[in-house]
A tleap script that builds the chain and sets N, CA, C and O, in Angstrom:
source leaprc.protein.ff14SB
mol = sequence {
  NMET GLY ALA SER GLU ASN LYS GLN ILE VAL
  THR GLU MET PHE ALA HIE LEU SER ALA GLY
  ARG ARG GLN GLN ALA LEU ASP LEU MET ALA
  GLU ASP ALA THR TRP TRP SER PRO GLY ILE
  GLY VAL THR THR LYS ALA GLN PHE ALA GLN
  MET MET ALA TYR MET ASP LYS ILE MET LYS
  GLY PRO ILE ARG MET ALA LEU LYS ARG MET
  THR ALA GLU ASP ASP ARG VAL ALA ALA GLU
  ALA GLU SER ASP GLY ASP VAL VAL ASN GLY
  LYS HIE TYR HIE ASN THR TYR HIE PHE LEU
  VAL VAL VAL ARG ASP GLY LYS VAL ARG GLU
  VAL LYS GLU TYR THR ASP THR GLY TYR ALA
  ALA GLU VAL PHE GLY ASP LEU LEU THR LEU
  ALA CARG
}
set mol.1.N position { -22.848 0.078 -0.923 }
set mol.1.CA position { -22.138 -1.241 0.073 }
set mol.1.C position { -21.804 -0.936 1.224 }
set mol.1.O position { -21.208 0.141 1.257 }
set mol.2.N position { -21.940 -1.456 2.255 }
set mol.2.CA position { -21.185 -0.704 3.896 }
set mol.2.C position { -20.265 -1.249 4.243 }
set mol.2.O position { -19.806 -2.255 3.701 }
set mol.3.N position { -19.650 -0.478 5.583 }
set mol.3.CA position { -18.382 -0.581 6.276 }
set mol.3.C position { -18.102 -1.699 6.079 }
set mol.3.O position { -17.235 -1.895 5.227 }
set mol.4.N position { -18.559 -2.586 6.602 }
set mol.4.CA position { -18.446 -3.929 6.278 }
set mol.4.C position { -17.529 -4.530 5.453 }
set mol.4.O position { -16.399 -5.010 5.550 }
set mol.5.N position { -18.575 -4.310 4.400 }
set mol.5.CA position { -17.989 -5.052 2.786 }
set mol.5.C position { -16.902 -4.001 2.582 }
set mol.5.O position { -15.998 -4.531 1.935 }
set mol.6.N position { -16.591 -2.615 2.892 }
set mol.6.CA position { -15.544 -2.008 2.661 }
set mol.6.C position { -14.396 -2.048 3.380 }
set mol.6.O position { -13.314 -1.523 3.120 }
set mol.7.N position { -14.754 -2.789 4.409 }
set mol.7.CA position { -13.376 -3.131 5.357 }
set mol.7.C position { -12.782 -4.476 4.853 }
set mol.7.O position { -11.623 -4.759 5.157 }
set mol.8.N position { -13.688 -5.487 3.938 }
set mol.8.CA position { -13.481 -6.556 3.663 }
set mol.8.C position { -12.729 -6.493 2.256 }
set mol.8.O position { -11.747 -7.180 1.973 }
set mol.9.N position { -13.315 -5.602 1.458 }
set mol.9.CA position { -12.473 -5.429 0.169 }
set mol.9.C position { -11.409 -4.710 0.767 }
set mol.9.O position { -10.431 -5.178 0.184 }
set mol.10.N position { -10.999 -3.879 1.554 }
set mol.10.CA position { -9.222 -3.159 1.946 }
set mol.10.C position { -8.451 -4.662 2.435 }
set mol.10.O position { -7.318 -5.053 2.156 }
set mol.11.N position { -9.228 -5.147 3.041 }
set mol.11.CA position { -8.284 -6.366 4.267 }
set mol.11.C position { -8.023 -6.863 2.908 }
set mol.11.O position { -6.927 -6.411 2.577 }
set mol.12.N position { -8.586 -7.678 1.845 }
set mol.12.CA position { -8.586 -8.356 0.473 }
set mol.12.C position { -7.317 -7.841 -0.334 }
set mol.12.O position { -6.495 -8.607 -0.837 }
set mol.13.N position { -7.248 -6.360 -0.403 }
set mol.13.CA position { -6.453 -6.122 -1.154 }
set mol.13.C position { -4.888 -5.936 -0.404 }
set mol.13.O position { -3.889 -6.143 -1.093 }
set mol.14.N position { -4.785 -5.639 0.668 }
set mol.14.CA position { -3.779 -5.868 1.385 }
set mol.14.C position { -3.347 -7.024 1.491 }
set mol.14.O position { -2.143 -7.265 1.579 }
set mol.15.N position { -4.283 -7.937 1.499 }
set mol.15.CA position { -3.976 -9.471 1.619 }
set mol.15.C position { -2.801 -9.622 0.121 }
set mol.15.O position { -1.583 -9.732 -0.019 }
set mol.16.N position { -3.798 -9.559 -0.636 }
set mol.16.CA position { -3.273 -9.835 -2.207 }
set mol.16.C position { -1.879 -9.022 -2.078 }
set mol.16.O position { -0.913 -9.778 -1.975 }
set mol.17.N position { -1.580 -7.682 -2.063 }
set mol.17.CA position { -0.378 -7.031 -1.792 }
set mol.17.C position { 0.678 -7.654 -1.249 }
set mol.17.O position { 1.770 -7.749 -1.810 }
set mol.18.N position { 0.381 -8.146 -0.037 }
set mol.18.CA position { 1.074 -8.868 0.896 }
set mol.18.C position { 1.642 -10.090 0.527 }
set mol.18.O position { 2.727 -10.334 1.054 }
set mol.19.N position { 1.071 -11.126 -0.437 }
set mol.19.CA position { 1.400 -12.016 -0.856 }
set mol.19.C position { 2.054 -11.986 -2.340 }
set mol.19.O position { 2.444 -12.939 -3.015 }
set mol.20.N position { 2.055 -10.744 -2.611 }
set mol.20.CA position { 2.814 -10.398 -3.854 }
set mol.20.C position { 1.823 -10.794 -5.208 }
set mol.20.O position { 2.145 -11.301 -6.282 }
set mol.21.N position { 0.697 -10.419 -4.781 }
set mol.21.CA position { -0.443 -11.101 -6.548 }
set mol.21.C position { -1.027 -9.471 -6.515 }
set mol.21.O position { -2.096 -8.938 -6.219 }
set mol.22.N position { 0.041 -9.105 -6.897 }
set mol.22.CA position { -0.217 -7.453 -7.474 }
set mol.22.C position { -1.563 -7.693 -8.560 }
set mol.22.O position { -2.721 -7.478 -8.202 }
set mol.23.N position { -1.261 -8.083 -9.683 }
set mol.23.CA position { -2.637 -7.872 -10.328 }
set mol.23.C position { -4.090 -7.863 -9.514 }
set mol.23.O position { -4.953 -6.995 -9.644 }
set mol.24.N position { -4.168 -9.134 -8.565 }
set mol.24.CA position { -5.333 -9.076 -7.640 }
set mol.24.C position { -5.895 -7.999 -6.951 }
set mol.24.O position { -7.072 -7.650 -6.861 }
set mol.25.N position { -4.717 -7.455 -6.406 }
set mol.25.CA position { -4.940 -6.059 -5.749 }
set mol.25.C position { -5.225 -4.839 -6.622 }
set mol.25.O position { -5.749 -3.862 -6.087 }
set mol.26.N position { -4.979 -4.818 -7.688 }
set mol.26.CA position { -4.864 -3.680 -8.649 }
set mol.26.C position { -6.295 -4.213 -9.374 }
set mol.26.O position { -6.889 -3.256 -9.872 }
set mol.27.N position { -7.091 -5.667 -9.584 }
set mol.27.CA position { -8.396 -5.761 -9.733 }
set mol.27.C position { -9.297 -4.989 -8.483 }
set mol.27.O position { -10.460 -4.655 -8.707 }
set mol.28.N position { -8.771 -4.783 -7.397 }
set mol.28.CA position { -9.822 -4.278 -6.286 }
set mol.28.C position { -9.865 -2.957 -6.897 }
set mol.28.O position { -11.054 -2.815 -7.182 }
set mol.29.N position { -9.250 -1.931 -7.250 }
set mol.29.CA position { -8.970 -0.946 -7.735 }
set mol.29.C position { -9.621 -0.027 -8.756 }
set mol.29.O position { -9.302 -0.401 -9.885 }
set mol.30.N position { -10.371 0.977 -8.775 }
set mol.30.CA position { -11.018 1.566 -10.155 }
set mol.30.C position { -10.078 1.846 -11.018 }
set mol.30.O position { -8.883 2.030 -10.786 }
set mol.31.N position { -10.745 1.884 -12.223 }
set mol.31.CA position { -9.246 2.341 -13.342 }
set mol.31.C position { -9.283 4.136 -13.014 }
set mol.31.O position { -8.417 4.779 -13.608 }
set mol.32.N position { -9.958 4.684 -12.378 }
set mol.32.CA position { -9.440 5.976 -11.971 }
set mol.32.C position { -8.629 5.971 -10.440 }
set mol.32.O position { -8.173 7.012 -9.966 }
set mol.33.N position { -8.584 5.393 -10.140 }
set mol.33.CA position { -8.125 5.241 -8.187 }
set mol.33.C position { -6.709 6.003 -8.612 }
set mol.33.O position { -6.001 6.097 -9.615 }
set mol.34.N position { -6.728 6.569 -7.015 }
set mol.34.CA position { -5.223 7.220 -6.822 }
set mol.34.C position { -4.422 6.777 -5.618 }
set mol.34.O position { -5.078 5.940 -4.998 }
set mol.35.N position { -3.564 6.954 -5.203 }
set mol.35.CA position { -2.879 6.114 -4.566 }
set mol.35.C position { -1.656 7.707 -4.080 }
set mol.35.O position { -0.768 8.189 -4.783 }
set mol.36.N position { -2.090 8.128 -2.709 }
set mol.36.CA position { -1.232 9.299 -2.081 }
set mol.36.C position { -0.207 8.819 -1.214 }
set mol.36.O position { -0.623 7.965 -0.431 }
set mol.37.N position { 1.191 9.145 -1.092 }
set mol.37.CA position { 2.111 8.812 -0.297 }
set mol.37.C position { 2.852 10.059 0.132 }
set mol.37.O position { 2.385 11.089 -0.354 }
set mol.38.N position { 3.642 10.175 0.735 }
set mol.38.CA position { 4.300 11.253 1.321 }
set mol.38.C position { 5.741 11.292 0.481 }
set mol.38.O position { 6.275 10.231 0.157 }
set mol.39.N position { 6.185 12.249 0.235 }
set mol.39.CA position { 7.297 12.453 -0.766 }
set mol.39.C position { 7.263 12.001 -2.182 }
set mol.39.O position { 8.134 12.142 -3.041 }
set mol.40.N position { 6.207 11.486 -2.258 }
set mol.40.CA position { 5.690 10.794 -3.974 }
set mol.40.C position { 4.584 11.797 -4.314 }
set mol.40.O position { 4.556 12.616 -5.233 }
set mol.41.N position { 3.685 11.546 -3.364 }
set mol.41.CA position { 2.249 12.623 -3.868 }
set mol.41.C position { 1.227 11.461 -4.509 }
set mol.41.O position { 1.320 10.239 -4.391 }
set mol.42.N position { 0.315 12.171 -5.159 }
set mol.42.CA position { -0.719 11.409 -5.759 }
set mol.42.C position { -0.071 10.841 -7.206 }
set mol.42.O position { 0.490 11.483 -8.093 }
set mol.43.N position { -0.386 9.250 -7.109 }
set mol.43.CA position { 0.037 8.150 -8.366 }
set mol.43.C position { -1.530 7.942 -8.843 }
set mol.43.O position { -2.522 8.102 -8.131 }
set mol.44.N position { -1.502 7.570 -10.142 }
set mol.44.CA position { -2.679 6.665 -10.944 }
set mol.44.C position { -2.535 5.092 -10.261 }
set mol.44.O position { -1.712 4.453 -9.607 }
set mol.45.N position { -3.518 4.957 -10.694 }
set mol.45.CA position { -3.097 3.536 -10.590 }
set mol.45.C position { -2.095 2.813 -11.505 }
set mol.45.O position { -1.477 1.823 -11.115 }
set mol.46.N position { -1.970 3.275 -12.584 }
set mol.46.CA position { -0.825 2.732 -13.544 }
set mol.46.C position { 0.378 3.019 -12.508 }
set mol.46.O position { 0.733 2.249 -11.615 }
set mol.47.N position { 0.735 3.826 -12.697 }
set mol.47.CA position { 1.606 4.646 -12.056 }
set mol.47.C position { 2.007 3.790 -10.415 }
set mol.47.O position { 3.084 3.242 -10.179 }
set mol.48.N position { 0.844 3.878 -9.468 }
set mol.48.CA position { 1.198 2.788 -8.681 }
set mol.48.C position { 1.828 1.632 -8.808 }
set mol.48.O position { 2.814 1.271 -8.165 }
set mol.49.N position { 1.023 0.797 -9.990 }
set mol.49.CA position { 1.506 -0.796 -10.577 }
set mol.49.C position { 2.938 -0.387 -10.892 }
set mol.49.O position { 3.645 -1.322 -10.517 }
set mol.50.N position { 3.511 0.351 -11.287 }
set mol.50.CA position { 4.785 0.737 -11.788 }
set mol.50.C position { 5.887 0.485 -10.526 }
set mol.50.O position { 6.867 -0.258 -10.570 }
set mol.51.N position { 5.352 1.488 -9.160 }
set mol.51.CA position { 5.934 1.490 -7.917 }
set mol.51.C position { 5.925 0.097 -7.421 }
set mol.51.O position { 7.012 -0.349 -7.054 }
set mol.52.N position { 4.967 -0.606 -7.355 }
set mol.52.CA position { 4.908 -1.818 -7.279 }
set mol.52.C position { 6.002 -3.085 -7.592 }
set mol.52.O position { 6.521 -3.848 -6.776 }
set mol.53.N position { 6.188 -3.025 -9.281 }
set mol.53.CA position { 6.926 -3.593 -9.932 }
set mol.53.C position { 8.362 -3.364 -9.280 }
set mol.53.O position { 9.162 -4.235 -8.936 }
set mol.54.N position { 8.534 -1.553 -9.165 }
set mol.54.CA position { 9.918 -1.237 -8.654 }
set mol.54.C position { 10.251 -1.980 -7.440 }
set mol.54.O position { 11.058 -2.898 -7.294 }
set mol.55.N position { 9.587 -1.493 -6.715 }
set mol.55.CA position { 9.338 -2.615 -5.471 }
set mol.55.C position { 10.180 -4.011 -5.244 }
set mol.55.O position { 11.182 -4.362 -4.622 }
set mol.56.N position { 9.151 -4.629 -6.144 }
set mol.56.CA position { 9.993 -6.475 -6.514 }
set mol.56.C position { 11.267 -6.424 -6.696 }
set mol.56.O position { 11.870 -7.441 -6.354 }
set mol.57.N position { 12.043 -5.350 -7.236 }
set mol.57.CA position { 13.305 -5.330 -7.853 }
set mol.57.C position { 14.152 -4.980 -6.628 }
set mol.57.O position { 15.150 -5.640 -6.338 }
set mol.58.N position { 13.757 -3.981 -5.951 }
set mol.58.CA position { 14.683 -4.141 -4.366 }
set mol.58.C position { 14.098 -4.959 -3.374 }
set mol.58.O position { 15.104 -5.101 -2.678 }
set mol.59.N position { 13.413 -5.462 -2.920 }
set mol.59.CA position { 12.510 -6.125 -1.778 }
set mol.59.C position { 13.014 -8.149 -2.276 }
set mol.59.O position { 12.972 -8.774 -3.336 }
set mol.60.N position { 13.448 -8.523 -0.802 }
set mol.60.CA position { 13.650 -9.937 -1.513 }
set mol.60.C position { 12.439 -10.870 -1.774 }
set mol.60.O position { 12.589 -11.964 -2.317 }
set mol.61.N position { 11.191 -10.382 -1.353 }
set mol.61.CA position { 10.010 -10.694 -1.502 }
set mol.61.C position { 8.785 -9.670 -1.465 }
set mol.61.O position { 8.809 -8.462 -1.224 }
set mol.62.N position { 8.009 -10.269 -1.686 }
set mol.62.CA position { 6.888 -8.839 -1.040 }
set mol.62.C position { 6.807 -8.473 0.164 }
set mol.62.O position { 6.983 -9.302 1.056 }
set mol.63.N position { 6.549 -7.263 0.425 }
set mol.63.CA position { 6.794 -6.368 1.300 }
set mol.63.C position { 4.978 -6.965 2.174 }
set mol.63.O position { 3.836 -6.637 1.849 }
set mol.64.N position { 5.444 -7.883 3.283 }
set mol.64.CA position { 4.061 -8.079 4.117 }
set mol.64.C position { 3.361 -6.921 4.938 }
set mol.64.O position { 4.040 -6.565 5.901 }
set mol.65.N position { 2.621 -6.507 4.842 }
set mol.65.CA position { 1.557 -5.842 5.365 }
set mol.65.C position { 0.542 -6.378 6.613 }
set mol.65.O position { -0.441 -7.072 6.357 }
set mol.66.N position { 0.732 -6.161 7.353 }
set mol.66.CA position { -0.136 -6.486 8.490 }
set mol.66.C position { -1.199 -5.605 8.854 }
set mol.66.O position { -0.820 -4.453 9.065 }
set mol.67.N position { -2.520 -5.835 8.999 }
set mol.67.CA position { -3.709 -4.665 9.580 }
set mol.67.C position { -3.652 -4.839 10.832 }
set mol.67.O position { -3.973 -5.941 11.276 }
set mol.68.N position { -3.220 -3.769 11.739 }
set mol.68.CA position { -3.908 -4.207 12.925 }
set mol.68.C position { -5.536 -3.674 13.418 }
set mol.68.O position { -6.355 -4.367 14.022 }
set mol.69.N position { -5.698 -2.354 12.997 }
set mol.69.CA position { -6.929 -2.320 13.318 }
set mol.69.C position { -7.495 -1.329 12.473 }
set mol.69.O position { -6.748 -0.575 11.851 }
set mol.70.N position { -9.142 -1.216 12.348 }
set mol.70.CA position { -9.491 -0.761 11.058 }
set mol.70.C position { -10.499 -0.272 11.442 }
set mol.70.O position { -11.027 -0.998 12.285 }
set mol.71.N position { -11.470 1.314 11.085 }
set mol.71.CA position { -12.601 1.299 11.582 }
set mol.71.C position { -12.950 2.043 10.048 }
set mol.71.O position { -12.157 2.468 9.207 }
set mol.72.N position { -14.511 2.021 10.037 }
set mol.72.CA position { -15.070 2.149 8.739 }
set mol.72.C position { -16.234 2.931 9.006 }
set mol.72.O position { -16.916 2.715 10.008 }
set mol.73.N position { -16.568 4.016 8.004 }
set mol.73.CA position { -17.543 5.002 8.372 }
set mol.73.C position { -17.938 5.485 6.706 }
set mol.73.O position { -17.129 6.138 6.048 }
set mol.74.N position { -19.095 5.124 6.227 }
set mol.74.CA position { -19.529 5.481 4.996 }
set mol.74.C position { -18.892 4.906 3.905 }
set mol.74.O position { -19.064 3.737 3.561 }
set mol.75.N position { -18.030 5.841 3.254 }
set mol.75.CA position { -17.006 5.466 2.166 }
set mol.75.C position { -15.873 5.302 2.787 }
set mol.75.O position { -15.173 4.587 2.071 }
set mol.76.N position { -15.276 5.613 3.825 }
set mol.76.CA position { -13.861 5.600 4.254 }
set mol.76.C position { -13.613 4.448 5.335 }
set mol.76.O position { -14.290 4.113 6.307 }
set mol.77.N position { -12.300 3.916 4.782 }
set mol.77.CA position { -12.187 2.609 5.975 }
set mol.77.C position { -10.325 3.697 6.181 }
set mol.77.O position { -9.530 4.263 5.431 }
set mol.78.N position { -10.500 3.393 7.845 }
set mol.78.CA position { -8.994 3.948 8.608 }
set mol.78.C position { -8.244 2.399 8.934 }
set mol.78.O position { -8.937 1.423 9.222 }
set mol.79.N position { -7.342 2.358 8.880 }
set mol.79.CA position { -6.480 1.042 9.077 }
set mol.79.C position { -5.096 1.388 9.442 }
set mol.79.O position { -4.309 2.049 8.762 }
set mol.80.N position { -4.893 0.855 10.612 }
set mol.80.CA position { -3.632 0.754 10.943 }
set mol.80.C position { -2.666 -0.130 10.827 }
set mol.80.O position { -2.639 -1.110 11.573 }
set mol.81.N position { -1.781 0.068 9.931 }
set mol.81.CA position { -0.793 -1.331 9.586 }
set mol.81.C position { 1.059 -1.186 9.997 }
set mol.81.O position { 1.724 -0.240 10.420 }
set mol.82.N position { 1.373 -2.431 9.676 }
set mol.82.CA position { 3.031 -2.677 9.815 }
set mol.82.C position { 3.353 -3.254 8.476 }
set mol.82.O position { 2.406 -3.617 7.778 }
set mol.83.N position { 4.286 -3.352 8.137 }
set mol.83.CA position { 4.973 -3.824 7.124 }
set mol.83.C position { 6.222 -4.610 7.656 }
set mol.83.O position { 6.539 -4.450 8.835 }
set mol.84.N position { 7.074 -5.596 6.713 }
set mol.84.CA position { 7.764 -6.598 7.468 }
set mol.84.C position { 8.371 -6.884 5.691 }
set mol.84.O position { 7.674 -7.057 4.691 }
set mol.85.N position { 9.899 -6.848 5.799 }
set mol.85.CA position { 10.272 -7.255 4.425 }
set mol.85.C position { 11.848 -7.199 4.607 }
set mol.85.O position { 12.390 -6.320 5.277 }
set mol.86.N position { 12.603 -8.303 3.894 }
set mol.86.CA position { 13.800 -8.026 3.676 }
set mol.86.C position { 14.168 -7.022 2.223 }
set mol.86.O position { 13.399 -7.011 1.263 }
set mol.87.N position { 14.990 -6.503 2.244 }
set mol.87.CA position { 15.953 -5.698 1.151 }
set mol.87.C position { 17.462 -6.039 0.538 }
set mol.87.O position { 18.487 -6.377 1.131 }
set mol.88.N position { 17.206 -5.821 -0.874 }
set mol.88.CA position { 18.513 -6.856 -1.223 }
set mol.88.C position { 19.744 -5.839 -0.865 }
set mol.88.O position { 20.824 -6.094 -1.398 }
set mol.89.N position { 19.674 -4.934 -0.176 }
set mol.89.CA position { 20.602 -4.330 0.768 }
set mol.89.C position { 21.516 -4.645 1.918 }
set mol.89.O position { 22.533 -4.201 2.449 }
set mol.90.N position { 20.321 -6.013 2.092 }
set mol.90.CA position { 20.776 -6.733 3.250 }
set mol.90.C position { 20.136 -6.200 4.541 }
set mol.90.O position { 20.439 -6.468 5.704 }
set mol.91.N position { 19.124 -5.335 4.038 }
set mol.91.CA position { 18.765 -4.407 5.762 }
set mol.91.C position { 17.101 -4.832 5.776 }
set mol.91.O position { 16.448 -4.920 4.736 }
set mol.92.N position { 16.664 -5.024 6.835 }
set mol.92.CA position { 15.202 -5.311 7.360 }
set mol.92.C position { 14.159 -4.456 7.467 }
set mol.92.O position { 14.182 -3.705 8.442 }
set mol.93.N position { 13.168 -4.369 6.648 }
set mol.93.CA position { 12.149 -2.791 6.492 }
set mol.93.C position { 11.123 -3.687 7.694 }
set mol.93.O position { 10.776 -4.863 7.807 }
set mol.94.N position { 10.909 -2.572 8.382 }
set mol.94.CA position { 9.747 -2.720 9.531 }
set mol.94.C position { 9.546 -1.371 9.612 }
set mol.94.O position { 10.301 -0.582 10.180 }
set mol.95.N position { 8.324 -1.054 8.930 }
set mol.95.CA position { 7.716 0.275 9.422 }
set mol.95.C position { 6.035 0.267 9.585 }
set mol.95.O position { 5.355 -0.699 9.239 }
set mol.96.N position { 5.465 1.531 10.182 }
set mol.96.CA position { 4.191 1.408 10.650 }
set mol.96.C position { 3.347 2.468 9.891 }
set mol.96.O position { 3.789 3.506 9.399 }
set mol.97.N position { 2.224 2.093 9.879 }
set mol.97.CA position { 1.576 3.070 8.604 }
set mol.97.C position { 0.171 3.622 9.331 }
set mol.97.O position { -0.008 3.173 10.463 }
set mol.98.N position { -0.846 4.541 8.818 }
set mol.98.CA position { -2.156 5.036 8.605 }
set mol.98.C position { -2.493 4.704 7.240 }
set mol.98.O position { -1.595 5.239 6.589 }
set mol.99.N position { -3.153 4.218 6.564 }
set mol.99.CA position { -4.047 4.764 5.433 }
set mol.99.C position { -5.286 4.768 5.485 }
set mol.99.O position { -5.828 3.969 6.250 }
set mol.100.N position { -6.137 5.725 4.638 }
set mol.100.CA position { -7.328 6.220 4.787 }
set mol.100.C position { -7.591 6.071 3.203 }
set mol.100.O position { -7.109 6.761 2.304 }
set mol.101.N position { -8.668 4.765 3.080 }
set mol.101.CA position { -9.067 4.337 2.073 }
set mol.101.C position { -10.395 4.749 1.956 }
set mol.101.O position { -11.089 5.010 2.939 }
set mol.102.N position { -10.969 4.855 0.243 }
set mol.102.CA position { -12.310 5.550 -0.057 }
set mol.102.C position { -12.741 4.276 -0.927 }
set mol.102.O position { -11.923 3.855 -1.744 }
set mol.103.N position { -14.078 3.589 -0.787 }
set mol.103.CA position { -14.393 2.710 -1.092 }
set mol.103.C position { -15.638 2.749 -1.700 }
set mol.103.O position { -16.660 2.665 -1.020 }
set mol.104.N position { -15.670 2.884 -3.089 }
set mol.104.CA position { -17.282 3.060 -3.437 }
set mol.104.C position { -17.694 2.043 -4.454 }
set mol.104.O position { -16.849 1.597 -5.232 }
set mol.105.N position { -18.872 1.672 -4.494 }
set mol.105.CA position { -18.973 0.555 -5.528 }
set mol.105.C position { -18.154 -0.703 -5.474 }
set mol.105.O position { -17.566 -1.138 -6.463 }
set mol.106.N position { -18.134 -1.164 -4.523 }
set mol.106.CA position { -17.215 -2.124 -4.614 }
set mol.106.C position { -15.232 -1.740 -5.169 }
set mol.106.O position { -14.478 -2.634 -5.553 }
set mol.107.N position { -14.997 -0.880 -5.099 }
set mol.107.CA position { -13.695 -0.576 -5.948 }
set mol.107.C position { -13.189 0.429 -4.605 }
set mol.107.O position { -13.867 1.051 -3.788 }
set mol.108.N position { -11.761 0.298 -4.759 }
set mol.108.CA position { -10.958 1.238 -4.137 }
set mol.108.C position { -11.004 2.331 -5.128 }
set mol.108.O position { -10.676 2.227 -6.310 }
set mol.109.N position { -11.517 3.569 -4.435 }
set mol.109.CA position { -10.903 4.943 -5.198 }
set mol.109.C position { -9.966 5.623 -4.874 }
set mol.109.O position { -9.472 6.427 -5.665 }
set mol.110.N position { -9.545 5.466 -3.727 }
set mol.110.CA position { -8.240 6.766 -3.311 }
set mol.110.C position { -7.786 5.944 -2.243 }
set mol.110.O position { -8.515 5.316 -1.475 }
set mol.111.N position { -6.067 5.992 -2.230 }
set mol.111.CA position { -6.029 5.228 -0.810 }
set mol.111.C position { -4.679 6.828 -0.220 }
set mol.111.O position { -3.919 7.379 -1.018 }
set mol.112.N position { -4.749 7.065 0.782 }
set mol.112.CA position { -3.834 7.756 1.325 }
set mol.112.C position { -2.780 7.188 2.354 }
set mol.112.O position { -3.140 6.725 3.436 }
set mol.113.N position { -1.646 7.241 2.017 }
set mol.113.CA position { -0.321 6.563 2.915 }
set mol.113.C position { -0.008 7.524 4.129 }
set mol.113.O position { 0.097 8.750 4.093 }
set mol.114.N position { 0.090 6.858 4.983 }
set mol.114.CA position { 1.086 7.783 6.211 }
set mol.114.C position { 1.791 6.992 6.616 }
set mol.114.O position { 1.437 5.987 7.233 }
set mol.115.N position { 3.471 7.459 6.207 }
set mol.115.CA position { 4.328 6.061 7.308 }
set mol.115.C position { 5.519 7.555 7.788 }
set mol.115.O position { 5.454 8.778 7.664 }
set mol.116.N position { 6.470 6.628 8.329 }
set mol.116.CA position { 7.674 7.021 8.627 }
set mol.116.C position { 8.548 7.117 7.526 }
set mol.116.O position { 9.303 6.155 7.377 }
set mol.117.N position { 8.638 8.142 6.636 }
set mol.117.CA position { 9.573 8.418 5.778 }
set mol.117.C position { 11.056 8.614 5.609 }
set mol.117.O position { 11.837 8.359 4.693 }
set mol.118.N position { 11.188 9.198 6.900 }
set mol.118.CA position { 12.812 9.204 7.466 }
set mol.118.C position { 13.549 7.896 7.423 }
set mol.118.O position { 14.680 7.599 7.037 }
set mol.119.N position { 12.230 6.976 8.109 }
set mol.119.CA position { 13.319 5.488 8.475 }
set mol.119.C position { 13.185 4.521 7.027 }
set mol.119.O position { 13.918 3.601 6.661 }
set mol.120.N position { 11.938 5.112 6.349 }
set mol.120.CA position { 12.222 4.344 4.847 }
set mol.120.C position { 13.408 5.019 4.179 }
set mol.120.O position { 14.130 4.198 3.613 }
set mol.121.N position { 13.678 5.851 4.115 }
set mol.121.CA position { 14.881 6.458 3.577 }
set mol.121.C position { 16.100 6.291 3.995 }
set mol.121.O position { 17.133 6.687 3.456 }
set mol.122.N position { 15.923 5.456 5.360 }
set mol.122.CA position { 17.109 4.901 6.062 }
set mol.122.C position { 17.695 3.787 5.623 }
set mol.122.O position { 18.882 3.570 5.378 }
set mol.123.N position { 16.474 2.891 5.523 }
set mol.123.CA position { 16.751 1.771 5.399 }
set mol.123.C position { 16.608 1.195 3.896 }
set mol.123.O position { 16.873 0.029 3.602 }
set mol.124.N position { 16.260 1.944 3.200 }
set mol.124.CA position { 16.077 1.905 1.348 }
set mol.124.C position { 17.141 2.689 0.947 }
set mol.124.O position { 17.495 2.524 -0.220 }
set mol.125.N position { 17.658 3.386 1.516 }
set mol.125.CA position { 18.849 4.574 1.396 }
set mol.125.C position { 18.820 4.787 -0.672 }
set mol.125.O position { 17.788 5.182 -1.215 }
set mol.126.N position { 19.984 4.475 -1.429 }
set mol.126.CA position { 19.585 5.231 -2.715 }
set mol.126.C position { 19.014 4.444 -3.572 }
set mol.126.O position { 19.062 4.692 -4.777 }
set mol.127.N position { 18.287 3.205 -3.000 }
set mol.127.CA position { 17.532 2.321 -3.919 }
set mol.127.C position { 16.260 3.073 -3.877 }
set mol.127.O position { 15.453 2.621 -4.689 }
set mol.128.N position { 15.884 3.933 -3.287 }
set mol.128.CA position { 14.551 4.718 -3.510 }
set mol.128.C position { 14.740 6.153 -4.388 }
set mol.128.O position { 13.791 6.867 -4.711 }
set mol.129.N position { 16.186 6.438 -4.716 }
set mol.129.CA position { 16.157 7.587 -5.631 }
set mol.129.C position { 16.215 7.098 -6.741 }
set mol.129.O position { 15.912 7.898 -7.627 }
set mol.130.N position { 16.578 5.751 -7.193 }
set mol.130.CA position { 16.535 4.848 -8.345 }
set mol.130.C position { 15.608 5.092 -9.163 }
set mol.130.O position { 15.656 5.311 -10.373 }
set mol.131.N position { 14.047 5.008 -7.862 }
set mol.131.CA position { 12.842 4.419 -8.939 }
set mol.131.C position { 12.375 5.622 -9.069 }
set mol.131.O position { 11.145 5.634 -9.076 }
set mol.132.N position { 13.238 7.412 -9.255 }
set mol.132.CA position { 12.239 8.205 -10.073 }
set mol.132.C position { 12.766 8.326 -11.420 }
set mol.132.O position { 12.129 8.934 -12.280 }
savepdb mol mol.pdb
quit
């Protein structure tokens, strides 16, 4: 697959996540896929699914992710994004991200997520520590 097809897969995955279609997003990930995020580290696909289920409990709806710009080369897609959503503690969550996504053979193999963890801790407070 080429860069254009890889960008389409990443676009589809984030569209599914934004719409709360967790299973469709997971279906785009390889069984051995990993997702790295600061403060959490590397998680397996199954662990990522558990984290998404927990986010369903602390958000009033899915966290909407808007992809702003993407660049692709070989099997890598770099994407800038912004999130938006309401938290059960009454706060609004709007963060910025950079994702590096590796796509091979039509499946997401690896995601590295970079975001403002200080802001996330400020908005979510104790809700995040309950997830561990």
